[in-house]
OpenMM code with the backbone's topology and positions (N, CA, C; nanometers):
from openmm import Vec3, app, unit

residues = "UNK UNK UNK UNK UNK UNK UNK UNK UNK UNK UNK UNK UNK UNK UNK UNK UNK UNK UNK UNK UNK UNK UNK UNK UNK UNK UNK UNK UNK UNK UNK UNK UNK UNK UNK UNK UNK UNK UNK UNK UNK UNK UNK UNK UNK UNK UNK UNK UNK UNK UNK UNK UNK UNK UNK UNK UNK UNK UNK UNK UNK UNK UNK UNK UNK UNK UNK UNK UNK UNK UNK UNK UNK UNK UNK UNK UNK UNK UNK UNK UNK UNK UNK UNK UNK UNK UNK UNK UNK UNK UNK UNK UNK".split()
positions = [
    Vec3(0.6466, 2.8122, 0.0531),
    Vec3(0.5381, 2.8020, -0.0430),
    Vec3(0.5063, 2.6543, -0.0665),
    Vec3(0.3797, 2.6229, -0.0679),
    Vec3(0.3369, 2.4851, -0.0887),
    Vec3(0.3049, 2.4618, -0.2351),
    Vec3(0.3456, 2.3465, -0.2829),
    Vec3(0.3077, 2.3078, -0.4184),
    Vec3(0.2090, 2.1937, -0.4070),
    Vec3(0.1212, 2.1828, -0.5015),
    Vec3(0.0237, 2.0740, -0.4987),
    Vec3(0.0915, 1.9501, -0.5536),
    Vec3(0.1204, 1.8563, -0.4657),
    Vec3(0.1894, 1.7343, -0.5050),
    Vec3(0.0941, 1.6159, -0.5078),
    Vec3(-0.0343, 1.6421, -0.5081),
    Vec3(-0.1337, 1.5355, -0.5100),
    Vec3(-0.1373, 1.4640, -0.6438),
    Vec3(-0.1997, 1.3480, -0.6453),
    Vec3(-0.2088, 1.2675, -0.7662),
    Vec3(-0.3219, 1.3171, -0.8546),
    Vec3(-0.3017, 1.3074, -0.9848),
    Vec3(-0.4073, 1.3436, -1.0792),
    Vec3(-0.5055, 1.2275, -1.0904),
    Vec3(-0.6142, 1.2497, -1.1628),
    Vec3(-0.7124, 1.1439, -1.1838),
    Vec3(-0.6520, 1.0206, -1.2481),
    Vec3(-0.5643, 1.0414, -1.3472),
    Vec3(-0.4999, 0.9281, -1.4137),
    Vec3(-0.4075, 0.8531, -1.3186),
    Vec3(-0.3350, 0.9263, -1.2335),
    Vec3(-0.2463, 0.8617, -1.1373),
    Vec3(-0.3267, 0.7815, -1.0358),
    Vec3(-0.4410, 0.8351, -0.9950),
    Vec3(-0.5259, 0.7645, -0.9000),
    Vec3(-0.5782, 0.6358, -0.9619),
    Vec3(-0.6221, 0.6422, -1.0866),
    Vec3(-0.6699, 0.5219, -1.1551),
    Vec3(-0.5577, 0.4200, -1.1688),
    Vec3(-0.4365, 0.4678, -1.1920),
    Vec3(-0.3212, 0.3789, -1.2011),
    Vec3(-0.2973, 0.3083, -1.0681),
    Vec3(-0.3085, 0.3826, -0.9577),
    Vec3(-0.2938, 0.3227, -0.8251),
    Vec3(-0.4009, 0.2167, -0.8021),
    Vec3(-0.5244, 0.2478, -0.8412),
    Vec3(-0.6339, 0.1524, -0.8259),
    Vec3(-0.6040, 0.0254, -0.9042),
    Vec3(-0.5565, 0.0406, -1.0278),
    Vec3(-0.5273, -0.0749, -1.1127),
    Vec3(-0.4174, -0.1608, -1.0518),
    Vec3(-0.3125, -0.0955, -0.9997),
    Vec3(-0.2033, -0.1685, -0.9365),
    Vec3(-0.2526, -0.2470, -0.8159),
    Vec3(-0.3491, -0.1939, -0.7442),
    Vec3(-0.3983, -0.2564, -0.6224),
    Vec3(-0.5113, -0.3559, -0.6476),
    Vec3(-0.5575, -0.3676, -0.7715),
    Vec3(-0.6773, -0.4469, -0.7989),
    Vec3(-0.6629, -0.5934, -0.7607),
    Vec3(-0.5415, -0.6465, -0.7616),
    Vec3(-0.5242, -0.7863, -0.7252),
    Vec3(-0.4962, -0.8051, -0.5775),
    Vec3(-0.4684, -0.6982, -0.5067),
    Vec3(-0.4449, -0.7136, -0.3639),
    Vec3(-0.5593, -0.6499, -0.2872),
    Vec3(-0.5482, -0.5237, -0.2596),
    Vec3(-0.6532, -0.4581, -0.1837),
    Vec3(-0.6470, -0.3079, -0.2026),
    Vec3(-0.7633, -0.2501, -0.2236),
    Vec3(-0.7712, -0.1049, -0.2363),
    Vec3(-0.7691, -0.0415, -0.0976),
    Vec3(-0.7987, -0.1183, 0.0038),
    Vec3(-0.8150, -0.0662, 0.1392),
    Vec3(-0.6963, 0.0146, 0.1877),
    Vec3(-0.5757, -0.0355, 0.1701),
    Vec3(-0.4594, 0.0361, 0.2210),
    Vec3(-0.4397, 0.1697, 0.1509),
    Vec3(-0.4976, 0.1857, 0.0326),
    Vec3(-0.4867, 0.3134, -0.0378),
    Vec3(-0.5657, 0.4244, 0.0303),
    Vec3(-0.6518, 0.3889, 0.1237),
    Vec3(-0.7266, 0.4914, 0.1965),
    Vec3(-0.6306, 0.5893, 0.2638),
    Vec3(-0.5122, 0.5413, 0.2985),
    Vec3(-0.4128, 0.6267, 0.3632),
    Vec3(-0.3559, 0.7315, 0.2686),
    Vec3(-0.3707, 0.7117, 0.1389),
    Vec3(-0.3159, 0.8070, 0.0418),
    Vec3(-0.4101, 0.9236, 0.0130),
    Vec3(-0.5316, 0.9184, 0.0634),
    Vec3(-0.6292, 1.0234, 0.0342),
    Vec3(-0.5773, 1.1609, 0.0741),
    Vec3(-0.5138, 1.1700, 0.1888),
    Vec3(-0.4595, 1.2984, 0.2334),
    Vec3(-0.3619, 1.3579, 0.1340),
    Vec3(-0.2755, 1.2750, 0.0777),
    Vec3(-0.1779, 1.3232, -0.0199),
    Vec3(-0.2450, 1.3633, -0.1509),
    Vec3(-0.3531, 1.2962, -0.1838),
    Vec3(-0.4217, 1.3230, -0.3100),
    Vec3(-0.5009, 1.4537, -0.3046),
    Vec3(-0.5641, 1.4816, -0.1927),
    Vec3(-0.6553, 1.5961, -0.1868),
    Vec3(-0.5992, 1.7205, -0.1177),
    Vec3(-0.4839, 1.7094, -0.0555),
    Vec3(-0.4306, 1.8253, 0.0162),
    Vec3(-0.3145, 1.8904, -0.0582),
    Vec3(-0.2873, 2.0125, -0.0177),
    Vec3(-0.1696, 2.0807, -0.0693),
    Vec3(-0.0560, 2.0491, 0.0268),
    Vec3(0.0537, 2.0048, -0.0264),
    Vec3(0.1681, 1.9685, 0.0564),
    Vec3(0.2948, 1.9917, -0.0238),
    Vec3(0.4057, 1.9619, 0.0348),
    Vec3(0.5321, 1.9788, -0.0366),
    Vec3(0.5872, 1.8428, -0.0752),
    Vec3(0.6711, 1.8437, -0.1737),
    Vec3(0.7376, 1.7212, -0.2155),
    Vec3(0.8219, 1.6664, -0.1010),
    Vec3(0.8836, 1.7546, -0.0239),
    Vec3(0.9671, 1.7117, 0.0888),
    Vec3(0.8856, 1.6352, 0.1935),
    Vec3(0.7642, 1.6824, 0.2221),
    Vec3(0.6781, 1.6146, 0.3197),
    Vec3(0.6401, 1.4762, 0.2686),
    Vec3(0.6003, 1.4671, 0.1421),
    Vec3(0.5644, 1.3374, 0.0845),
    Vec3(0.6842, 1.2432, 0.0830),
    Vec3(0.8006, 1.2949, 0.0471),
    Vec3(0.9232, 1.2135, 0.0439),
    Vec3(0.9525, 1.1577, 0.1827),
    Vec3(0.9434, 1.2419, 0.2849),
    Vec3(0.9687, 1.1989, 0.4229),
    Vec3(0.8689, 1.0915, 0.4655),
    Vec3(0.7430, 1.1087, 0.4298),
    Vec3(0.6406, 1.0095, 0.4643),
    Vec3(0.6703, 0.8757, 0.3981),
    Vec3(0.7082, 0.8789, 0.2712),
    Vec3(0.7385, 0.7551, 0.1990),
    Vec3(0.8626, 0.6861, 0.2545),
    Vec3(0.9571, 0.7637, 0.3031),
    Vec3(1.0794, 0.7069, 0.3609),
    Vec3(1.0568, 0.6540, 0.5025),
    Vec3(0.9586, 0.7073, 0.5717),
    Vec3(0.9349, 0.6735, 0.7121),
    Vec3(0.8429, 0.5531, 0.7290),
    Vec3(0.7424, 0.5417, 0.6452),
    Vec3(0.6397, 0.4386, 0.6602),
    Vec3(0.6650, 0.3259, 0.5610),
    Vec3(0.6796, 0.2034, 0.6130),
    Vec3(0.6996, 0.0903, 0.5224),
    Vec3(0.5699, 0.0099, 0.5073),
    Vec3(0.5712, -0.0831, 0.4150),
    Vec3(0.4509, -0.1601, 0.3811),
    Vec3(0.4001, -0.2417, 0.5003),
    Vec3(0.4901, -0.2894, 0.5847),
    Vec3(0.4467, -0.3663, 0.7019),
    Vec3(0.3653, -0.2805, 0.7979),
    Vec3(0.4044, -0.1550, 0.8140),
    Vec3(0.3288, -0.0630, 0.8997),
    Vec3(0.1896, -0.0396, 0.8416),
    Vec3(0.1823, -0.0253, 0.7108),
    Vec3(0.0538, -0.0035, 0.6439),
    Vec3(-0.0350, -0.1263, 0.6591),
    Vec3(0.0221, -0.2445, 0.6385),
    Vec3(-0.0556, -0.3678, 0.6517),
    Vec3(-0.1078, -0.3866, 0.7934),
    Vec3(-0.0247, -0.3588, 0.8937),
    Vec3(-0.0687, -0.3696, 1.0330),
    Vec3(-0.1808, -0.2710, 1.0633),
    Vec3(-0.1655, -0.1465, 1.0177),
    Vec3(-0.2688, -0.0453, 1.0394),
    Vec3(-0.4000, -0.0904, 0.9757),
    Vec3(-0.3901, -0.1387, 0.8527),
    Vec3(-0.5090, -0.1817, 0.7796),
    Vec3(-0.5773, -0.2982, 0.8502),
    Vec3(-0.4988, -0.3946, 0.8956),
    Vec3(-0.5546, -0.5102, 0.9646),
    Vec3(-0.6250, -0.4680, 1.0939),
    Vec3(-0.5620, -0.3775, 1.1676),
    Vec3(-0.6165, -0.3329, 1.2958),
    Vec3(-0.7375, -0.2411, 1.2801),
    Vec3(-0.7302, -0.1466, 1.1876),
    Vec3(-0.8334, -0.0432, 1.1763),
    Vec3(-0.9462, -0.0779, 1.0798),
    Vec3(-0.9151, -0.1523, 0.9750),
    Vec3(-1.0142, -0.1786, 0.8705),
    Vec3(-1.0671, -0.3209, 0.8778),
    Vec3(-0.9806, -0.4155, 0.9051),
    Vec3(-1.0229, -0.5550, 0.9112),
    Vec3(-1.0137, -0.6227, 0.7755),
    Vec3(-1.0777, -0.7355, 0.7646),
    Vec3(-1.0740, -0.8143, 0.6421),
    Vec3(-1.1597, -0.7485, 0.5350),
    Vec3(-1.1005, -0.7296, 0.4193),
    Vec3(-1.1727, -0.6670, 0.3093),
    Vec3(-1.2719, -0.7650, 0.2477),
    Vec3(-1.3684, -0.7123, 0.1771),
    Vec3(-1.4645, -0.7963, 0.1049),
    Vec3(-1.3903, -0.8849, 0.0057),
    Vec3(-1.2905, -0.8277, -0.0623),
    Vec3(-1.2136, -0.9052, -0.1593),
    Vec3(-1.1439, -1.0235, -0.0920),
    Vec3(-1.0855, -1.0030, 0.0246),
    Vec3(-1.0184, -1.1110, 0.0970),
    Vec3(-1.1192, -1.2171, 0.1412),
    Vec3(-1.2376, -1.1738, 0.1834),
    Vec3(-1.3416, -1.2685, 0.2230),
    Vec3(-1.3857, -1.3524, 0.1036),
    Vec3(-1.4023, -1.2887, -0.0112),
    Vec3(-1.4413, -1.3613, -0.1330),
    Vec3(-1.3345, -1.4625, -0.1725),
    Vec3(-1.2082, -1.4203, -0.1641),
    Vec3(-1.0966, -1.5074, -0.2002),
    Vec3(-1.0956, -1.6322, -0.1115),
    Vec3(-1.1157, -1.6125, 0.0180),
    Vec3(-1.1189, -1.7239, 0.1127),
    Vec3(-1.2358, -1.8171, 0.0821),
    Vec3(-1.3519, -1.7604, 0.0565),
    Vec3(-1.4699, -1.8395, 0.0240),
    Vec3(-1.4486, -1.9187, -0.1046),
    Vec3(-1.3876, -1.8556, -0.2047),
    Vec3(-1.3616, -1.9231, -0.3319),
    Vec3(-1.2688, -2.0420, -0.3107),
    Vec3(-1.1649, -2.0239, -0.2281),
    Vec3(-1.0724, -2.1343, -0.2005),
    Vec3(-1.1456, -2.2496, -0.1330),
    Vec3(-1.2316, -2.2190, -0.0356),
    Vec3(-1.3081, -2.3229, 0.0328),
    Vec3(-1.4002, -2.3961, -0.0645),
    Vec3(-1.4621, -2.3205, -0.1537),
    Vec3(-1.5519, -2.3792, -0.2530),
    Vec3(-1.4757, -2.4741, -0.3447),
    Vec3(-1.3558, -2.4334, -0.3877),
    Vec3(-1.2734, -2.5178, -0.4759),
    Vec3(-1.2319, -2.6467, -0.4043),
    Vec3(-1.1950, -2.6378, -0.2779),
    Vec3(-1.1567, -2.7562, -0.2005),
    Vec3(-1.2755, -2.8507, -0.1901),
    Vec3(-1.3930, -2.7953, -0.1639),
    Vec3(-1.5140, -2.8767, -0.1524),
    Vec3(-1.5453, -2.9459, -0.2848),
    Vec3(-1.5335, -2.8742, -0.3956),
    Vec3(-1.5588, -2.9333, -0.5267),
    Vec3(-1.4591, -3.0450, -0.5558),
    Vec3(-1.3322, -3.0215, -0.5226),
    Vec3(-1.2301, -3.1241, -0.5446),
    Vec3(-1.2577, -3.2469, -0.4590),
    Vec3(-1.2983, -3.2263, -0.3348),
    Vec3(-1.3306, -3.3369, -0.2459),
    Vec3(-1.4473, -3.4176, -0.3023),
    Vec3(-1.5526, -3.3494, -0.3464),
    Vec3(-1.6680, -3.4176, -0.4045),
    Vec3(-1.6274, -3.5000, -0.5255),
    Vec3(-1.5381, -3.4481, -0.6075),
    Vec3(-1.4909, -3.5207, -0.7254),
    Vec3(-1.4127, -3.6450, -0.6848),
    Vec3(-1.3315, -3.6321, -0.5814),
    Vec3(-1.2480, -3.7439, -0.5373),
    Vec3(-1.3312, -3.8578, -0.4800),
    Vec3(-1.4397, -3.8272, -0.4128),
    Vec3(-1.5203, -3.9320, -0.3499),
    Vec3(-1.6424, -3.9688, -0.4340),
    Vec3(-1.6521, -3.9109, -0.5536),
    Vec3(-1.7603, -3.9462, -0.6439),
    Vec3(-1.8944, -3.8840, -0.6110),
    Vec3(-1.8950, -3.7697, -0.5451),
    Vec3(-2.0197, -3.7018, -0.5098),
    Vec3(-2.0354, -3.5753, -0.5925),
    Vec3(-2.0338, -3.5862, -0.7211),
    Vec3(-2.0447, -3.4697, -0.8092),
    Vec3(-2.1660, -3.3867, -0.7721),
    Vec3(-2.1480, -3.2557, -0.7640),
    Vec3(-2.2587, -3.1646, -0.7321),
    Vec3(-2.3554, -3.1571, -0.8480),
    Vec3(-2.4828, -3.1479, -0.8156),
    Vec3(-2.5844, -3.1391, -0.9209),
    Vec3(-2.6081, -2.9969, -0.9594),
] * unit.nanometer
topology = app.Topology()
chain = topology.addChain("A")
for resn in residues:
    res = topology.addResidue(resn, chain)
    for name in ("N", "CA", "C"):
        topology.addAtom(name, app.Element.getBySymbol(name[0]), res)
């Protein structure tokens, strides 16, 4: 007999909040667990078998750079440019 071991709406929002500073992208892999009927044993085995490095590699290969990561990189470049302008006396208008 299968029990519904999927996450509730509150649990899903909690996952989103936890991921807000990193990336929501890797959570795409959890959709199956959230929407399907499965057993606790199957979920336990999946969690024991798949580590974060495997998830990160899959995400990098299949999804690519997230919008959030692109924004973060752009923000860092912008800050470096602003600091450089300040150091050489070229304040931006």
